[in-house]
Structures are given as structure tokens and as C-alpha cells.
C-alpha positions as a Python dict, from the first residue, in 0.01 Angstrom:
ca = {
    (1, 'M'): (0, 0, 0),
    (2, 'S'): (358, 2, -129),
    (3, 'N'): (628, 11, 139),
    (4, 'R'): (922, 73, -93),
    (5, 'F'): (980, 415, 67),
    (6, 'A'): (1007, 285, 424),
    (7, 'F'): (1386, 332, 426),
    (8, 'N'): (1405, 639, 200),
    (9, 'P'): (1090, 846, 262),
    (10, 'W'): (1264, 1161, 139),
    (11, 'R'): (1211, 1025, -212),
    (12, 'F'): (837, 964, -178),
    (13, 'W'): (693, 1293, -307),
    (14, 'Q'): (940, 1290, -595),
    (15, 'D'): (931, 927, -706),
    (16, 'A'): (596, 783, -594),
    (17, 'T'): (341, 682, -854),
    (18, 'A'): (-6, 836, -861),
    (19, 'D'): (-150, 523, -700),
    (20, 'E'): (115, 525, -426),
    (21, 'R'): (46, 890, -354),
    (22, 'A'): (-326, 831, -335),
    (23, 'A'): (-280, 540, -96),
    (24, 'Q'): (-42, 740, 123),
    (25, 'E'): (-279, 1037, 131),
    (26, 'R'): (-561, 807, 245),
    (27, 'F'): (-333, 675, 520),
    (28, 'H'): (-247, 1030, 630),
    (29, 'A'): (-614, 1128, 623),
    (30, 'A'): (-696, 839, 856),
    (31, 'L'): (-423, 947, 1098),
    (32, 'V'): (-550, 1306, 1103),
    (33, 'A'): (-913, 1196, 1134),
    (34, 'A'): (-826, 1005, 1450),
    (35, 'G'): (-754, 1345, 1609),
    (36, 'R'): (-398, 1278, 1718),
    (37, 'F'): (-198, 1392, 1415),
    (38, 'R'): (-127, 1725, 1249),
    (39, 'L'): (71, 1692, 926),
    (40, 'G'): (227, 1975, 732),
    (41, 'A'): (262, 1995, 355),
    (42, 'R'): (455, 1700, 207),
    (43, 'A'): (497, 1538, 548),
    (44, 'Y'): (532, 1159, 538),
    (45, 'V'): (461, 887, 793),
    (46, 'S'): (558, 537, 688),
    (47, 'P'): (283, 279, 737),
    (48, 'L'): (558, 55, 880),
    (49, 'A'): (639, 297, 1164),
    (50, 'G'): (528, 199, 1513),
    (51, 'I'): (304, 482, 1633),
    (52, 'D'): (133, 493, 1974),
    (53, 'A'): (88, 862, 2036),
    (54, 'E'): (-131, 1102, 2227),
    (55, 'R'): (-37, 1372, 1978),
    (56, 'I'): (210, 1403, 1693),
    (57, 'E'): (271, 1718, 1490),
    (58, 'L'): (494, 1715, 1181),
    (59, 'G'): (591, 2035, 1002),
    (60, 'D'): (620, 2075, 627),
    (61, 'D'): (849, 1817, 463),
    (62, 'A'): (903, 1629, 791),
    (63, 'W'): (889, 1252, 798),
    (64, 'I'): (893, 938, 1008),
    (65, 'A'): (1057, 640, 838),
    (66, 'G'): (959, 277, 851),
    (67, 'Y'): (1034, 77, 1167),
    (68, 'A'): (1078, 393, 1375),
    (69, 'Y'): (898, 379, 1712),
    (70, 'V'): (723, 704, 1810),
    (71, 'T'): (495, 742, 2112),
    (72, 'D'): (330, 994, 2344),
    (73, 'R'): (363, 1365, 2252),
    (74, 'V'): (608, 1452, 1975),
    (75, 'T'): (645, 1770, 1770),
    (76, 'L'): (886, 1789, 1475),
    (77, 'G'): (944, 2114, 1288),
    (78, 'A'): (974, 2159, 913),
    (79, 'K'): (1220, 1927, 738),
    (80, 'S'): (1286, 1728, 1055),
    (81, 'T'): (1322, 1353, 1020),
    (82, 'V'): (1312, 1031, 1224),
    (83, 'N'): (1520, 765, 1050),
    (84, 'P'): (1451, 389, 1040),
    (85, 'F'): (1467, 208, 1374),
    (86, 'A'): (1496, 534, 1573),
    (87, 'I'): (1294, 568, 1895),
    (88, 'V'): (1125, 894, 1998),
    (89, 'R'): (911, 869, 2311),
    (90, 'G'): (763, 1086, 2582),
    (91, 'D'): (729, 1465, 2557),
    (92, 'V'): (968, 1566, 2276),
    (93, 'R'): (970, 1898, 2092),
    (94, 'A'): (1213, 1942, 1804),
    (95, 'G'): (1266, 2246, 1587),
    (96, 'A'): (1320, 2268, 1212),
    (97, 'G'): (1582, 2073, 1021),
    (98, 'V'): (1646, 1814, 1294),
    (99, 'R'): (1790, 1476, 1195),
    (100, 'I'): (1740, 1181, 1431),
    (101, 'G'): (1965, 903, 1304),
    (102, 'A'): (1892, 534, 1271),
    (103, 'H'): (1882, 342, 1602),
    (104, 'A'): (1901, 667, 1804),
    (105, 'S'): (1678, 693, 2114),
    (106, 'V'): (1522, 1021, 2227),
    (107, 'L'): (1348, 937, 2555),
    (108, 'G'): (1140, 1217, 2701),
    (109, 'F'): (1026, 1024, 3007),
    (110, 'S'): (1173, 823, 3294),
    (111, 'H'): (1063, 558, 3542),
    (112, 'H'): (1023, 646, 3909),
    (113, 'H'): (1255, 429, 4115),
    (114, 'S'): (1293, 593, 4456),
    (115, 'D'): (1127, 303, 4645),
    (116, 'P'): (1377, 12, 4659),
    (117, 'V'): (1105, -228, 4776),
    (118, 'Q'): (829, -166, 4525),
    (119, 'P'): (891, -297, 4170),
    (120, 'I'): (1007, -22, 3937),
    (121, 'H'): (735, -102, 3687),
    (122, 'A'): (475, -27, 3954),
    (123, 'Q'): (616, 314, 4055),
    (124, 'G'): (495, 502, 3748),
    (125, 'V'): (677, 739, 3515),
    (126, 'S'): (761, 1109, 3499),
    (127, 'S'): (834, 1337, 3205),
    (128, 'E'): (1027, 1662, 3207),
    (129, 'G'): (1045, 1653, 2830),
    (130, 'I'): (1319, 1706, 2575),
    (131, 'E'): (1371, 2027, 2377),
    (132, 'I'): (1575, 2015, 2056),
    (133, 'G'): (1664, 2335, 1872),
    (134, 'D'): (1674, 2393, 1497),
    (135, 'D'): (1935, 2230, 1273),
    (136, 'V'): (2043, 1951, 1510),
    (137, 'W'): (2193, 1620, 1397),
    (138, 'I'): (2154, 1332, 1640),
    (139, 'G'): (2382, 1057, 1514),
    (140, 'S'): (2303, 689, 1479),
    (141, 'G'): (2281, 501, 1806),
    (142, 'A'): (2290, 815, 2021),
    (143, 'I'): (2071, 833, 2333),
    (144, 'V'): (1912, 1152, 2465),
    (145, 'L'): (1762, 1125, 2814),
    (146, 'D'): (1464, 1302, 2970),
    (147, 'G'): (1499, 1663, 3087),
    (148, 'V'): (1763, 1761, 2832),
    (149, 'T'): (1767, 2071, 2613),
    (150, 'I'): (1984, 2057, 2300),
    (151, 'G'): (2075, 2394, 2154),
    (152, 'A'): (2040, 2483, 1787),
    (153, 'H'): (2300, 2382, 1526),
    (154, 'T'): (2438, 2104, 1749),
    (155, 'I'): (2581, 1767, 1649),
    (156, 'V'): (2537, 1470, 1882),
    (157, 'A'): (2794, 1213, 1779),
    (158, 'A'): (2695, 857, 1698),
    (159, 'G'): (2668, 650, 2015),
    (160, 'A'): (2677, 949, 2252),
    (161, 'V'): (2465, 941, 2568),
    (162, 'V'): (2329, 1290, 2643),
    (163, 'T'): (2239, 1334, 3010),
    (164, 'R'): (2249, 1714, 3046),
    (165, 'D'): (2183, 2029, 2843),
    (166, 'V'): (2393, 2095, 2534),
    (167, 'P'): (2477, 2452, 2419),
    (168, 'A'): (2414, 2576, 2067),
    (169, 'Y'): (2673, 2496, 1798),
    (170, 'A'): (2836, 2228, 2014),
    (171, 'V'): (2966, 1890, 1903),
    (172, 'V'): (2918, 1639, 2185),
    (173, 'A'): (3042, 1282, 2213),
    (174, 'G'): (3097, 1008, 2468),
    (175, 'N'): (2914, 854, 2764),
    (176, 'P'): (2816, 1076, 2931),
    (177, 'A'): (2834, 1316, 2638),
    (178, 'R'): (3069, 1612, 2671),
    (179, 'V'): (3139, 1908, 2442),
    (180, 'V'): (3440, 1826, 2226),
    (181, 'K'): (3436, 2140, 2011),
    (182, 'D'): (3235, 2439, 1894),
    (183, 'R'): (3122, 2426, 1531),
    (184, 'R'): (3198, 2795, 1484),
    (185, 'G'): (3566, 2744, 1563),
    (186, 'A'): (3765, 2830, 1873),
    (187, 'A'): (3803, 3200, 1794),
    (188, 'V'): (3434, 3250, 1727),
    (189, 'A'): (3332, 3048, 2032),
    (190, 'A'): (3563, 3247, 2258),
    (191, 'S'): (3432, 3582, 2136),
    (192, 'A'): (3064, 3488, 2104),
    (193, 'E'): (2825, 3644, 2347),
    (194, 'A'): (2721, 3374, 2591),
    (195, 'V'): (2352, 3303, 2616),
    (196, 'P'): (2255, 3094, 2919),
    (197, 'S'): (2047, 2785, 2868),
    (198, 'P'): (1710, 2884, 3014),
    (199, 'A'): (1531, 2651, 3249),
    (200, 'K'): (1253, 2465, 3071),
    (201, 'P'): (917, 2628, 3146),
    (202, 'R'): (613, 2427, 3239),
    (203, 'A'): (251, 2536, 3230),
    (204, 'S'): (32, 2449, 3527),
    (205, 'A'): (-210, 2158, 3496),
    (206, 'T'): (-500, 2403, 3493),
    (207, 'T'): (-348, 2603, 3208),
    (208, 'T'): (-276, 2287, 3011),
    (209, 'Q'): (-637, 2173, 3050),
    (210, 'Q'): (-768, 2516, 2945),
    (211, 'L'): (-554, 2512, 2632),
    (212, 'A'): (-661, 2159, 2538),
    (213, 'A'): (-1030, 2239, 2586),
    (214, 'F'): (-1000, 2560, 2384),
    (215, 'G'): (-810, 2374, 2113),
    (216, 'R'): (-1098, 2132, 2064),
    (217, 'R'): (-1345, 2418, 2024),
    (218, 'V'): (-1140, 2625, 1781),
    (219, 'A'): (-1050, 2322, 1567),
    (220, 'E'): (-1420, 2270, 1499),
    (221, 'Q'): (-1524, 2632, 1462),
    (222, 'W'): (-1255, 2819, 1263),
    (223, 'P'): (-1423, 2757, 922),
    (224, 'D'): (-1747, 2909, 1051),
    (225, 'V'): (-1556, 3212, 1183),
    (226, 'I'): (-1423, 3279, 833),
    (227, 'R'): (-1752, 3208, 651),
    (228, 'R'): (-1929, 3452, 882),
    (229, 'C'): (-1720, 3737, 736),
    (230, 'E'): (-1778, 3661, 368),
    (231, 'H'): (-1910, 3950, 158),
    (232, 'T'): (-1997, 4005, -207),
    (233, 'L'): (-1848, 4312, -375),
    (234, 'D'): (-1926, 4373, -743),
    (235, 'G'): (-2003, 4003, -779),
    (236, 'D'): (-1675, 3890, -620),
    (237, 'L'): (-1634, 3710, -289),
    (238, 'V'): (-1435, 3923, -45),
    (239, 'Y'): (-1425, 3951, 333),
    (240, 'L'): (-1528, 4206, 591),
    (241, 'D'): (-1338, 4212, 915),
    (242, 'A'): (-1671, 4143, 1089),
    (243, 'P'): (-2032, 4133, 971),
    (244, 'G'): (-2173, 4484, 940),
    (245, 'T'): (-1835, 4660, 934),
    (246, 'P'): (-1719, 4865, 634),
    (247, 'F'): (-1519, 4693, 365),
    (248, 'A'): (-1152, 4739, 457),
    (249, 'G'): (-961, 4618, 152),
    (250, 'L'): (-711, 4333, 149),
    (251, 'R'): (-641, 4290, 519),
    (252, 'P'): (-950, 4075, 601),
    (253, 'L'): (-874, 3839, 310),
    (254, 'N'): (-517, 3797, 428),
    (255, 'D'): (-632, 3742, 786),
    (256, 'A'): (-867, 3470, 662),
    (257, 'I'): (-580, 3307, 473),
    (258, 'E'): (-358, 3316, 783),
    (259, 'I'): (-627, 3171, 1010),
    (260, 'A'): (-691, 2884, 768),
    (261, 'A'): (-317, 2824, 714),
    (262, 'A'): (-265, 2785, 1089),
    (263, 'F'): (-486, 2475, 1060),
    (264, 'G'): (-317, 2358, 739),
    (265, 'A'): (-595, 2470, 506),
    (266, 'V'): (-721, 2751, 282),
    (267, 'P'): (-1033, 2958, 356),
    (268, 'P'): (-1349, 2750, 304),
    (269, 'G'): (-1464, 2738, -56),
    (270, 'R'): (-1161, 2925, -191),
    (271, 'N'): (-925, 2808, -463),
    (272, 'R'): (-560, 2835, -368),
    (273, 'D'): (-437, 2917, -721),
    (274, 'V'): (-695, 3192, -769),
    (275, 'L'): (-596, 3352, -438),
    (276, 'V'): (-227, 3336, -527),
    (277, 'A'): (-280, 3498, -868),
    (278, 'F'): (-488, 3778, -713),
    (279, 'L'): (-233, 3859, -442),
    (280, 'Q'): (63, 3842, -677),
    (281, 'D'): (-115, 4089, -904),
    (282, 'C'): (-107, 4343, -619),
    (283, 'Q'): (268, 4387, -666),
    (284, 'D'): (370, 4699, -856),
    (285, 'E'): (558, 4620, -1176),
    (286, 'Q'): (805, 4908, -1134),
    (287, 'D'): (917, 4914, -770),
    (288, 'G'): (793, 4569, -665),
    (289, 'M'): (603, 4698, -362),
    (290, 'P'): (262, 4539, -287),
    (291, 'R'): (-32, 4778, -275),
    (292, 'D'): (-393, 4738, -173),
    (293, 'P'): (-600, 4789, -491),
    (294, 'F'): (-903, 4889, -282),
    (295, 'Y'): (-721, 5159, -86),
    (296, 'E'): (-641, 5519, -175),
    (297, 'P'): (-327, 5619, 17),
    (298, 'P'): (-331, 5944, 215),
    (299, 'P'): (-59, 6208, 181),
    (300, 'A'): (284, 6072, 276),
    (301, 'R'): (349, 6058, 650),
    (302, 'H'): (664, 5847, 657),
    (303, 'P'): (981, 5836, 445),
    (304, 'P'): (980, 5647, 114),
    (305, 'P'): (969, 5374, 1),
    (306, 'L'): (703, 5312, 272),
    (307, 'P'): (525, 5647, 293),
    (308, 'D'): (184, 5539, 421),
    (309, 'Q'): (106, 5301, 707),
    (310, 'H'): (-159, 5091, 531),
    (311, 'N'): (46, 4995, 227),
    (312, 'A'): (355, 4950, 443),
    (313, 'Y'): (162, 4681, 629),
    (314, 'M'): (75, 4521, 296),
    (315, 'V'): (441, 4412, 272),
    (316, 'L'): (375, 4185, 570),
    (317, 'S'): (11, 4108, 503),
    (318, 'V'): (35, 4018, 135),
    (319, 'G'): (382, 3864, 159),
    (320, 'Y'): (295, 3628, 441),
    (321, 'A'): (-47, 3545, 296),
    (322, 'L'): (136, 3430, -17),
    (323, 'A'): (378, 3229, 198),
    (324, 'C'): (80, 3067, 373),
    (325, 'L'): (-46, 2960, 30),
    (326, 'G'): (291, 2811, -64),
    (327, 'A'): (372, 3097, -302),
    (328, 'R'): (572, 3421, -308),
    (329, 'F'): (603, 3757, -479),
    (330, 'T'): (685, 3723, -849),
    (331, 'R'): (962, 3985, -844),
    (332, 'P'): (1194, 4142, -586),
    (333, 'L'): (1082, 4443, -384),
    (334, 'A'): (1323, 4665, -573),
    (335, 'A'): (1240, 4989, -391),
    (336, 'V'): (1389, 4870, -63),
    (337, 'N'): (1681, 4690, -223),
    (338, 'A'): (1785, 5018, -386),
    (339, 'L'): (1847, 5183, -46),
    (340, 'S'): (2210, 5245, 47),
    (341, 'A'): (2346, 5229, 401),
    (342, 'D'): (2330, 5610, 415),
    (343, 'D'): (1969, 5601, 291),
    (344, 'V'): (1872, 5361, 569),
    (345, 'R'): (2029, 5579, 837),
    (346, 'A'): (1872, 5894, 696),
    (347, 'R'): (1526, 5740, 701),
    (348, 'L'): (1567, 5611, 1056),
    (349, 'D'): (1668, 5962, 1162),
    (350, 'V'): (1337, 6115, 1053),
    (351, 'L'): (1106, 5853, 1203),
    (352, 'P'): (886, 5975, 1493),
    (353, 'W'): (1074, 5795, 1773),
    (354, 'R'): (988, 6052, 2043),
    (355, 'D'): (610, 6075, 2010),
    (356, 'N'): (515, 5771, 1795),
    (357, 'A'): (764, 5493, 1862),
    (358, 'W'): (503, 5239, 1751),
    (359, 'G'): (476, 5405, 1411),
    (360, 'A'): (854, 5414, 1382),
    (361, 'G'): (877, 5048, 1477),
    (362, 'A'): (605, 4958, 1226),
    (363, 'W'): (802, 5131, 948),
    (364, 'V'): (1114, 4935, 1042),
    (365, 'D'): (909, 4614, 1055),
    (366, 'A'): (792, 4668, 696),
    (367, 'L'): (1142, 4756, 575),
    (368, 'G'): (1302, 4460, 750),
    (369, 'T'): (1038, 4222, 617),
    (370, 'A'): (1073, 4351, 261),
    (371, 'L'): (1449, 4301, 281),
    (372, 'W'): (1400, 3953, 423),
    (373, 'F'): (1160, 3854, 143),
    (374, 'N'): (1420, 3972, -110),
    (375, 'R'): (1685, 3766, 65),
    (376, 'A'): (1476, 3454, 125),
    (377, 'W'): (1301, 3439, -211),
    (378, 'F'): (1545, 3603, -453),
    (379, 'G'): (1888, 3571, -291),
    (380, 'I'): (1935, 3949, -270),
    (381, 'A'): (2123, 4060, 42),
    (382, 'G'): (2016, 4426, 34),
    (383, 'P'): (2099, 4670, 316),
    (384, 'I'): (2007, 4432, 599),
    (385, 'A'): (2341, 4461, 779),
    (386, 'P'): (2339, 4845, 780),
    (387, 'L'): (1983, 4839, 912),
    (388, 'I'): (2073, 4607, 1202),
    (389, 'D'): (2386, 4809, 1284),
    (390, 'A'): (2191, 5135, 1286),
    (391, 'L'): (1920, 4987, 1508),
    (392, 'R'): (2176, 4857, 1757),
    (393, 'E'): (2327, 5205, 1778),
    (394, 'R'): (1989, 5366, 1844),
    (395, 'C'): (1870, 5121, 2111),
    (396, 'S'): (1889, 5258, 2466),
    (397, 'P'): (2115, 5044, 2687),
    (398, 'H'): (1916, 5160, 2992),
    (399, 'T'): (1573, 5053, 2865),
    (400, 'G'): (1652, 4805, 2585),
    (401, 'V'): (1390, 4972, 2363),
    (402, 'W'): (1367, 5249, 2106),
    (403, 'G'): (1191, 5571, 2203),
    (404, 'A'): (1099, 5697, 2548),
    (405, 'A'): (802, 5689, 2784),
    (406, 'T'): (553, 5974, 2762),
    (407, 'A'): (342, 6141, 3029),
    (408, 'G'): (18, 6042, 2860),
    (409, 'Q'): (89, 5682, 2758),
    (410, 'G'): (381, 5569, 2970),
    (411, 'W'): (576, 5291, 2796),
    (412, 'L'): (297, 5200, 2552),
    (413, 'Q'): (457, 5347, 2240),
    (414, 'P'): (813, 5216, 2299),
    (415, 'V'): (699, 4867, 2404),
    (416, 'N'): (453, 4827, 2118),
    (417, 'G'): (716, 4971, 1886),
    (418, 'F'): (973, 4724, 2025),
    (419, 'Y'): (749, 4437, 1919),
    (420, 'R'): (700, 4567, 1565),
    (421, 'L'): (1066, 4659, 1518),
    (422, 'T'): (1213, 4336, 1653),
    (423, 'R'): (952, 4118, 1482),
    (424, 'G'): (1068, 4234, 1140),
    (425, 'T'): (1440, 4246, 1216),
    (426, 'F'): (1604, 4073, 1513),
    (427, 'A'): (1338, 3802, 1557),
    (428, 'Q'): (1291, 3747, 1184),
    (429, 'L'): (1667, 3716, 1137),
    (430, 'E'): (1711, 3511, 1458),
    (431, 'L'): (1945, 3772, 1609),
    (432, 'R'): (1989, 3858, 1975),
    (433, 'A'): (1821, 4179, 2091),
    (434, 'P'): (2075, 4450, 2184),
    (435, 'Y'): (1995, 4468, 2558),
    (436, 'P'): (1757, 4182, 2648),
    (437, 'E'): (1769, 4221, 3028),
    (438, 'A'): (1694, 4594, 3011),
    (439, 'A'): (1415, 4531, 2760),
    (440, 'I'): (1254, 4275, 2993),
    (441, 'D'): (1267, 4529, 3277),
    (442, 'T'): (1091, 4785, 3058),
    (443, 'V'): (822, 4544, 2937),
    (444, 'L'): (748, 4427, 3292),
    (445, 'A'): (729, 4786, 3415),
    (446, 'H'): (483, 4855, 3133),
    (447, 'V'): (276, 4550, 3232),
    (448, 'K'): (264, 4666, 3593),
    (449, 'M'): (154, 5016, 3492),
    (450, 'N'): (-135, 4861, 3298),
    (451, 'G'): (-266, 4624, 3564),
    (452, 'G'): (-122, 4318, 3394),
    (453, 'F'): (-347, 4380, 3092),
    (454, 'T'): (-614, 4174, 3263),
    (455, 'R'): (-837, 4464, 3373),
    (456, 'Y'): (-793, 4756, 3135),
    (457, 'N'): (-617, 4860, 2812),
    (458, 'I'): (-696, 4512, 2683),
    (459, 'E'): (-677, 4482, 2307),
    (460, 'A'): (-505, 4243, 2069),
    (461, 'C'): (-211, 4472, 1988),
    (462, 'N'): (-137, 4563, 2349),
    (463, 'V'): (-131, 4202, 2470),
    (464, 'L'): (52, 4058, 2168),
    (465, 'D'): (309, 4335, 2211),
    (466, 'I'): (402, 4218, 2561),
    (467, 'V'): (372, 3842, 2505),
    (468, 'H'): (593, 3832, 2196),
    (469, 'P'): (877, 4039, 2350),
    (470, 'L'): (875, 3830, 2669),
    (471, 'W'): (872, 3511, 2457),
    (472, 'F'): (1149, 3639, 2228),
    (473, 'L'): (1369, 3781, 2506),
    (474, 'G'): (1310, 3476, 2726),
    (475, 'R'): (1489, 3267, 2466),
    (476, 'Q'): (1802, 3477, 2527),
    (477, 'T'): (1821, 3520, 2903),
    (478, 'D'): (1685, 3388, 3233),
    (479, 'H'): (1649, 3743, 3365),
    (480, 'R'): (1328, 3771, 3576),
    (481, 'R'): (1212, 3453, 3407),
    (482, 'A'): (957, 3341, 3665),
    (483, 'E'): (796, 3684, 3670),
    (484, 'A'): (780, 3704, 3291),
    (485, 'L'): (627, 3357, 3264),
    (486, 'G'): (376, 3450, 3532),
    (487, 'V'): (265, 3749, 3325),
    (488, 'I'): (234, 3528, 3018),
    (489, 'E'): (43, 3250, 3194),
    (490, 'A'): (-201, 3501, 3344),
    (491, 'Q'): (-310, 3593, 2991),
    (492, 'I'): (-417, 3242, 2890),
    (493, 'P'): (-742, 3212, 3089),
    (494, 'Q'): (-827, 3569, 2996),
    (495, 'I'): (-785, 3501, 2625),
    (496, 'V'): (-973, 3170, 2607),
    (497, 'S'): (-1265, 3315, 2804),
    (498, 'R'): (-1322, 3579, 2533),
    (499, 'W'): (-1376, 3332, 2248),
    (500, 'R'): (-1731, 3346, 2114),
    (501, 'D'): (-1846, 3020, 1963),
    (502, 'G'): (-1875, 3038, 1585),
    (503, 'E'): (-1764, 3402, 1583),
    (504, 'G'): (-1406, 3413, 1711),
    (505, 'F'): (-1236, 3696, 1898),
    (506, 'G'): (-1304, 4068, 1900),
    (507, 'F'): (-999, 4291, 1869),
    (508, 'A'): (-1090, 4411, 2218),
    (509, 'P'): (-1332, 4245, 2463),
    (510, 'H'): (-1610, 4498, 2393),
    (511, 'L'): (-1580, 4478, 2012),
    (512, 'V'): (-1761, 4249, 1768),
    (513, 'P'): (-1558, 3935, 1688),
    (514, 'G'): (-1381, 3956, 1355),
    (515, 'L'): (-1096, 3820, 1147),
    (516, 'Q'): (-824, 4057, 1265),
    (517, 'G'): (-900, 3996, 1631),
    (518, 'T'): (-928, 3622, 1577),
    (519, 'E'): (-596, 3594, 1393),
    (520, 'M'): (-409, 3809, 1646),
    (521, 'W'): (-552, 3649, 1961),
    (522, 'L'): (-495, 3299, 1825),
    (523, 'A'): (-132, 3392, 1756),
    (524, 'T'): (-91, 3552, 2100),
    (525, 'L'): (-236, 3246, 2270),
    (526, 'Y'): (0, 3019, 2079),
    (527, 'L'): (301, 3233, 2171),
    (528, 'A'): (197, 3225, 2536),
    (529, 'A'): (153, 2849, 2526),
    (530, 'D'): (488, 2806, 2353),
    (531, 'A'): (664, 3016, 2617),
    (532, 'L'): (521, 2777, 2877),
    (533, 'G'): (610, 2461, 2684),
    (534, 'A'): (243, 2384, 2619),
    (535, 'A'): (190, 2476, 2253),
    (536, 'G'): (131, 2109, 2176),
    (537, 'E'): (-210, 2141, 2340),
    (538, 'L'): (-328, 2363, 2054),
    (539, 'P'): (-435, 2218, 1717),
    (540, 'Y'): (-288, 2501, 1513),
    (541, 'R'): (38, 2691, 1461),
    (542, 'P'): (67, 3050, 1329),
    (543, 'R'): (221, 3049, 983),
    (544, 'G'): (184, 3409, 869),
    (545, 'V'): (292, 3745, 1008),
    (546, 'H'): (296, 3600, 1360),
    (547, 'A'): (480, 3276, 1283),
    (548, 'L'): (730, 3175, 1551),
    (549, 'A'): (1003, 3068, 1309),
    (550, 'P'): (1143, 3282, 1028),
    (551, 'L'): (1061, 3205, 668),
    (552, 'E'): (1301, 2947, 528),
    (553, 'P'): (1471, 3055, 204),
    (554, 'D'): (1371, 2735, 23),
    (555, 'A'): (1041, 2669, 200),
    (556, 'V'): (818, 2833, -62),
    (557, 'R'): (781, 2710, -415),
    (558, 'V'): (732, 2953, -702),
    (559, 'A'): (366, 2968, -794),
}
């Protein structure tokens, strides 16, 4: 096998010969087959790297160069890189776009040394782990010690020794490393809203074991879960949500694509290019909006350009299914881009906030997602800023949510609506929620009113819609952190216990397992594990509607 890319692996997928690619793909296949690697699209591991790992996960376009030394449990997000002669050891989790320079050391473990009599090598090791946010540059020769969290968009200067947490956008240097400036400039740093650095969560040993055991089962069984829902319609292969249920249009196909993509694959027996062409053909030539060809929309219930709930969801469902396949819409979603700031406000005014806050939030989710696809894939800004401004104005400072509790359903509508609304706007754009502490109070009150969602009102939407907000808000504040994490951790044994071998998850415990329930519960479980710092125990990562990171503008090639 050629090693000419050991020092410049970023050139491999562009410059390698067919024989070199084939040899590298065989090498990658052997790593994955050993059960300790998960490799995203166009990831690269040099055969000259020193690897002794329990588990390594590389996102799309991530790489490990030759002569790097990587051990234990390491996760690198998309486009993150380990340069030649760098050392990454212990429990290390890095986001997207992280650069670890040559000869840098990221050491997510430490030796016990409290006993002055016993040799240090005999006292064992501990690991608090290292968390590295997105878009971080760790310079050559820098050292990052165990227990440190490095905020997003940070630069660690060459030769720095990082011994404590680093805030986002900081430039740190020296030994021990100290903040020397803020990358946003003094004026921006002084006026920026401070977000405390949350304490690093840890799942219990029992929870970690449950996740690992479940991960082994689902890694083997997900193809059978999808095959079970195959159906022939007019000679074409389609999907039912579950065997014996009525045909429900595009949603089951897109759920199958998302489930497979979480494991780095396409649905069994399906051709990626055929699926892409079919989904792209669902986009209207005039207004650009995706529509389900199998679905006849009812009379309009919501304001245009998203008048019916089913096709509004197709913006998310079709758009993210295409993203999972490495493709995109072929033209902008012109109907949403044509909205003015006044149009956006007028449409928000007529949404059913009082009695159907979930429906209102779902409409905003579809609008925000359509605008984001236009921005990410076509470079069109659209009325995103007016939408965010209007939403901030309408959010209650006392509850942190949109809408109000009702006598019949309590906080169900506003909390579920909060998830949908923030998923497609604040979370998708990586913006801070307007009133995160108040929102946490409301979500926890809702959880308490529903028995922790461990005894009743258990369904995929209800549980996802508390786990995601607590995960999202917990990245912004420490407010009631232990309580929120307790709620999240309590869901994990409940979720894994409901998996039915070869069939997946039902949308609710009493329902037949199907694709929608499987996709949503898998995503909820991953979110819960991620909130507890234990997502590395799972052999998949949501990449569709419920992905943890927003779509990168240049992450999807034109199909």
C-alpha cells in the first residue's frame, strides 16, 4: 500500500490512483470489521498511524495522518484532523472542523499518584475526558491535559499547556495557558452574553453498560428492521411504516434512509442514485417546495407557503433524506425566500399559539429549515434574521417558551412546540435560546406533571420533545443541571427496554414497531447519551432531521 499521503492525507481522495483508493478502502474495511472504528464518508486513516483504540469514530472528511498516535476512545467530528506526530489518547471528544497540529498532545487520562510509597505505574489511571468544541485549532506542540473543555472557535497557541477550561472564541497561550484575547474583538467580547462553561456530565456505569449492550444489538439488527417494512406498490419497492399498516407516502422511505444513514449506509438493496433522483423529483418546479406525490393535501389550515402539515414536514423529511444521501434539492425553495420581514411577522401572528402551540412550532420549524436549506445549499440569506427577531419578541420571559399551558393538556403543547420551533431555528442556526433558564423550569415542570414520562404519556414525540430541549438548553446554562440530567438518564433504561429484536421501536410502547418510531427513539437515545457524555457507546449517529449538528454549507455535494 502506498504511503505517499502519510503527511498530506487531505490530498488522498483528490489525487490517489484507483489502485491506491482500492487499497485504502480495504484497509478501512478491515478497521471497521474489527468493531472498533466508525468512519464517515471520505474519512482517512493513514496505515502509518499508531492506533491502539477501544473505539474511534471519524466524521465525514476527517483524517488521522501518518505517525500520529491515537489510543483509547476518540471521536472526531466532520472535517477534523490529527496531523503527523500528534498524540490523542484517553477519552477525547472533538467537534467538527477541529485541527490538532503536529506534535500536539491531547491527553484525556492521568496517572493516579496519591500514594508516595507505591510506584506511580502501579497506581492505575483515571480519565475525566477532554471535550473540544467545533472549529478549534490546537497549534503544533501544544498540550491539553485531562478534564479540560475547550470552547468552540478557540485557538490554542503553539506550545501552550492547557490545564483548565477555555471559553469559546478565546486565544490562549503560555504555560499554563491563559486567555490572551477574544477572537471577536474587545468590543464584541465585552458586550457578548456570557455563557458559563457547564460541568462535564458523566453517565453512571450502569447506564454506560446499557448503552453499549444496546449498541451491539442495534448494529446487527437495523437492516432487518428496514427490510421488514418493505412493500410493493404498482411494481415499485416502497415502505410501510410497519407491516400491515396503510401506505403513508414518502415519510417511511425517508425514515428508512435516515436510519441507514445513522450507520453510514443506505437502506438494504437500494441504489443511492435512484433514491436521490426520486426525491429530487418531488420538488415543485415553480415554487421549489417539496411535495409528497402520494398525498392529496387537505384544505389549507396554516398560512402559505406551508398551508398543510404533511407537506410542511416534507421540507424536513425530503431535505434531510437528500442530505443523508449526500445530495440536495436541485433548486432553491423560492416560496419561502420570497417572504418579506412583514410577511414573516404577519404569518407568525395568525399561527394557533394559544390552543395549538405544537402546530405553530411545527410551521416555524418547516419555515426555518427551508430558509436554512436555501442558505446552506444556494447561498441565499432570505428572511432568517427577521424570523429570529420576531421569535425572540414573542417568547415569554417568564416561561421561556411560546404559547401557554392549557387546562386539558398542561404544558404539552408549548413544550412540544418549543422543540419543533427551536429545532428549526435557534438550534439549527446554533443560536442561544431567548430565556434558557426559564425554559428549563417549564420543561421540568412539564416532566413532573407527566410522571417523568416513565409511566404514562409515553410516546416518541413526547419524550424527544423533553430530551432535546434539555440537551440544547444544557449547552447554554448550568441551571438545574443535575435535575435535568437525572430526567434524561432516567429515560435510557426505559428506551432500551422497549426495543424488539429484528423489529425496532414502536412509536409508543403499545404500538407495533415501525420505521418512524425506530428513527425517533434511536435519535432520542443518542441525544440522551450525548447529554451524559456517553454517545460514544452507541454505534450510530443521527444524520437527518434529528442530527445534533447543523448542516454544513459545503458538506453536501450536488447530485
